[in-house]
C-alpha positions as CSV (number, residue, x, y, z in Angstrom):
1,M,-3.1,-26.9,10.7
2,R,-4.0,-24.0,8.4
3,P,-2.6,-20.6,9.5
4,Q,-5.1,-18.1,10.9
5,S,-4.8,-14.4,10.4
6,R,-4.2,-12.7,13.7
7,R,-4.5,-9.1,14.9
8,P,-2.5,-7.4,17.7
9,A,-4.1,-7.2,21.1
10,E,-5.8,-3.8,20.6
11,G,-8.6,-5.5,18.7
12,P,-9.9,-6.1,15.2
13,H,-9.2,-3.7,12.4
14,P,-12.3,-1.5,11.8
15,H,-12.3,-2.5,8.1
16,F,-12.4,-6.3,8.6
17,E,-13.8,-9.0,10.7
18,L,-10.7,-11.1,10.5
19,T,-12.0,-14.5,11.4
20,G,-10.6,-16.3,8.4
21,E,-13.6,-15.3,6.3
22,T,-13.4,-12.7,3.5
23,D,-15.8,-10.3,2.0
24,P,-17.4,-11.9,-1.1
25,A,-18.3,-8.5,-2.5
26,V,-14.6,-7.8,-3.0
27,L,-14.2,-11.1,-5.0
28,R,-17.2,-10.4,-7.1
29,R,-16.1,-6.8,-7.8
30,W,-12.8,-8.2,-9.1
31,G,-14.5,-11.1,-10.9
32,V,-12.6,-13.9,-9.1
33,T,-15.3,-15.5,-6.9
34,D,-14.0,-18.9,-8.1
35,C,-10.4,-20.0,-8.4
36,G,-11.1,-21.7,-11.8
37,R,-13.6,-19.2,-13.3
38,V,-13.1,-15.5,-14.0
39,D,-15.6,-12.8,-14.8
40,R,-13.4,-11.2,-17.4
41,R,-15.5,-8.0,-17.6
42,N,-15.1,-7.2,-13.9
43,L,-11.5,-8.3,-13.8
44,T,-10.6,-6.1,-16.8
45,R,-12.5,-3.2,-15.3
46,G,-10.6,-3.5,-12.1
47,L,-7.2,-3.9,-13.7
48,T,-8.0,-0.8,-15.9
49,R,-8.6,1.2,-12.7
50,L,-5.0,0.4,-11.6
51,Q,-3.5,2.2,-14.6
52,D,-2.5,5.7,-13.8
53,P,-2.0,8.6,-16.3
54,E,1.6,9.6,-16.8
55,T,1.6,13.1,-15.5
56,A,4.3,15.0,-13.7
57,P,3.6,15.8,-10.0
58,P,2.8,19.4,-9.2
59,A,5.8,21.6,-8.4
60,S,4.0,23.8,-5.8
61,P,4.2,22.2,-2.3
62,A,0.5,23.0,-1.6
63,D,-0.5,21.5,-4.9
64,L,1.7,18.5,-4.3
65,V,0.0,17.9,-0.9
66,R,-3.4,18.1,-2.6
67,H,-2.2,15.6,-5.3
68,I,-0.9,13.2,-2.7
69,R,-4.2,13.3,-0.8
70,E,-6.3,12.8,-3.9
71,R,-4.1,10.3,-5.7
72,Y,-2.8,8.1,-2.9
73,H,-4.5,8.4,0.4
74,R,-7.9,6.9,0.1
75,A,-7.0,4.9,-3.0
76,L,-4.2,3.1,-1.3
77,I,-6.3,2.2,1.8
78,A,-9.0,0.8,-0.4
79,L,-6.6,-1.2,-2.5
80,I,-4.8,-2.7,0.5
81,G,-8.2,-3.6,1.9
82,D,-9.0,-5.5,-1.3
83,A,-5.6,-7.2,-1.1
84,V,-6.3,-8.3,2.4
85,A,-9.6,-9.8,1.3
86,L,-7.9,-11.7,-1.5
87,A,-5.1,-12.9,0.8
88,L,-7.7,-14.3,3.3
89,A,-9.5,-16.1,0.4
90,C,-6.3,-17.5,-0.9
91,E,-5.1,-18.6,2.5
92,R,-8.3,-20.7,2.9
93,A,-7.8,-22.3,-0.5
94,H,-4.0,-22.6,-0.8
95,S,-2.4,-22.7,2.6
96,D,-1.3,-26.3,1.9
97,K,0.7,-25.3,-1.1
98,D,4.5,-25.1,-0.8
99,L,4.7,-21.7,-2.6
100,W,1.9,-20.0,-0.6
101,P,3.4,-17.2,1.5
102,H,2.0,-18.0,4.9
103,G,1.2,-14.9,6.9
104,L,0.8,-12.6,3.9
105,S,-2.6,-11.3,5.0
106,D,-1.0,-10.3,8.4
107,R,1.8,-8.5,6.5
108,L,-0.8,-6.6,4.5
109,I,-2.8,-5.7,7.6
110,G,0.4,-4.4,9.1
111,I,1.0,-2.2,6.1
112,L,-2.6,-1.0,6.2
113,D,-2.4,-0.1,9.9
114,A,0.9,1.7,9.5
115,L,-0.2,3.6,6.5
116,E,-3.6,4.6,7.9
117,A,-1.9,6.0,11.1
118,H,0.7,7.7,9.0
119,Q,-1.8,9.3,6.6
120,Q,-3.9,10.6,9.6
121,R,-0.8,12.3,11.1
122,E,0.1,13.7,7.7
123,D,-3.4,15.3,7.3
124,A,-3.8,16.5,10.8
125,V,-0.3,17.7,11.7
126,V,2.5,17.1,9.3
127,F,1.4,18.6,6.0
128,P,0.3,21.9,7.7
129,M,3.7,22.1,9.4
130,L,5.6,21.4,6.3
131,L,3.7,24.0,4.3
132,A,4.1,26.5,7.1
133,G,7.9,26.1,7.0
134,G,10.4,27.0,9.8
135,P,11.9,24.8,12.5
136,E,8.6,22.9,13.0
137,A,8.8,21.8,9.3
138,T,12.2,20.1,10.0
139,E,10.7,18.3,13.0
140,A,7.7,17.1,11.0
141,A,9.9,15.9,8.1
142,A,12.1,14.0,10.6
143,L,9.0,12.2,12.0
144,M,7.8,11.4,8.5
145,A,11.2,10.1,7.5
146,A,11.3,7.7,10.5
147,E,7.8,6.4,9.7
148,H,8.7,6.0,6.0
149,G,11.6,3.7,7.1
150,V,9.1,1.6,9.1
151,V,6.7,1.3,6.1
152,R,9.6,0.5,3.7
153,G,10.5,-2.4,6.1
154,L,7.0,-3.7,5.9
155,L,7.0,-3.5,2.1
156,D,10.3,-5.2,1.9
157,A,9.0,-8.1,4.1
158,A,6.0,-8.6,1.9
159,A,8.1,-8.6,-1.2
160,A,10.6,-11.1,0.3
161,M,7.9,-13.6,1.4
162,T,6.3,-13.5,-2.1
163,R,9.7,-13.8,-3.9
164,G,9.3,-10.3,-5.4
165,F,5.6,-10.9,-6.2
166,A,6.6,-13.6,-8.7
167,I,3.4,-15.4,-9.7
168,P,3.7,-19.2,-9.4
169,E,2.9,-21.0,-12.7
170,A,0.1,-23.0,-11.1
171,A,-1.5,-20.0,-9.3
172,C,-5.2,-19.6,-9.6
173,A,-6.9,-16.3,-10.7
174,K,-7.3,-15.1,-7.1
175,W,-3.6,-15.7,-6.3
176,R,-2.5,-14.0,-9.5
177,L,-4.7,-11.0,-8.9
178,L,-3.4,-10.8,-5.3
179,Y,0.2,-10.5,-6.5
180,V,-0.8,-7.9,-9.1
181,L,-2.4,-5.8,-6.3
182,C,0.6,-6.3,-4.0
183,R,3.0,-5.1,-6.7
184,K,0.8,-2.1,-7.3
185,I,0.6,-1.3,-3.6
186,D,4.4,-1.6,-3.2
187,F,5.0,0.8,-6.1
188,D,2.4,3.4,-5.1
189,V,3.3,3.5,-1.5
190,R,7.0,3.9,-2.3
191,E,6.1,6.6,-4.9
192,Q,4.0,8.5,-2.4
193,M,6.9,8.5,0.1
194,R,9.3,9.6,-2.6
195,L,7.1,12.5,-3.6
196,E,6.9,13.6,0.0
197,E,10.6,13.3,0.6
198,C,11.6,15.0,-2.6
199,G,8.9,17.7,-2.9
200,L,8.1,18.6,0.7
201,F,11.0,17.9,3.0
202,P,13.5,20.6,3.9
203,A,16.9,20.0,2.3
204,D,18.7,18.9,5.4
205,I,16.1,16.1,5.9
206,R,15.5,15.4,2.3
207,D,19.1,14.7,1.5
208,S,19.3,12.0,4.2
209,T,16.2,10.0,3.2
210,E,16.6,6.5,1.8
211,A,14.9,6.7,-1.6
212,C,14.8,10.3,-2.4
213,I,15.7,10.4,-6.1
214,C,15.0,14.1,-6.8
215,S,14.9,15.9,-10.1
216,A,15.8,19.5,-10.2
217,A,13.6,19.9,-13.2
218,T,10.6,18.5,-11.3
219,F,11.0,19.9,-7.9
220,G,13.3,22.9,-8.4
């Protein structure tokens, strides 16, 4: 029996009707409506959008918050949504394959849910507290650090079940694109968390975070 994507008991994610169907508009936009045929123009356009300019993050905390919101928040949610749609399509087509990572769409939905909730707390509460400083900033940073640990665990699980996003030799265009998006999501989410930990956290919290590789030249 083919695995079905399942949601927790609280109900369907507002972005998806997760009944095993996927949004054909997503597949058309990426040029992969068929496993064996690719719209190279749309695919190239989509892959080009994934490329980011190599610019240093702002040094000012206020500017860094603005950068994180503009560069990562909406863009990551949209990208994960596309990855969920691709995963659902691939599950329908390839769930009988030995190398297909069963449950990947559920993992991606879990990342999406966790990240959306995390970003909402950042925008509403955490970023203002961090920018204001004082004891409340330390409390806010500790909350964020704990949530970052949860998100990293979800990313690690997705990477493990896909063998580090290694594309199988016989994978179709949808499957290959899905792993490209997953790798991009993994990198960008980790980078967003690193920027927050290194550029916004008070020193006592920052120094205890898992992946805070700080540069004195960048963050001072």
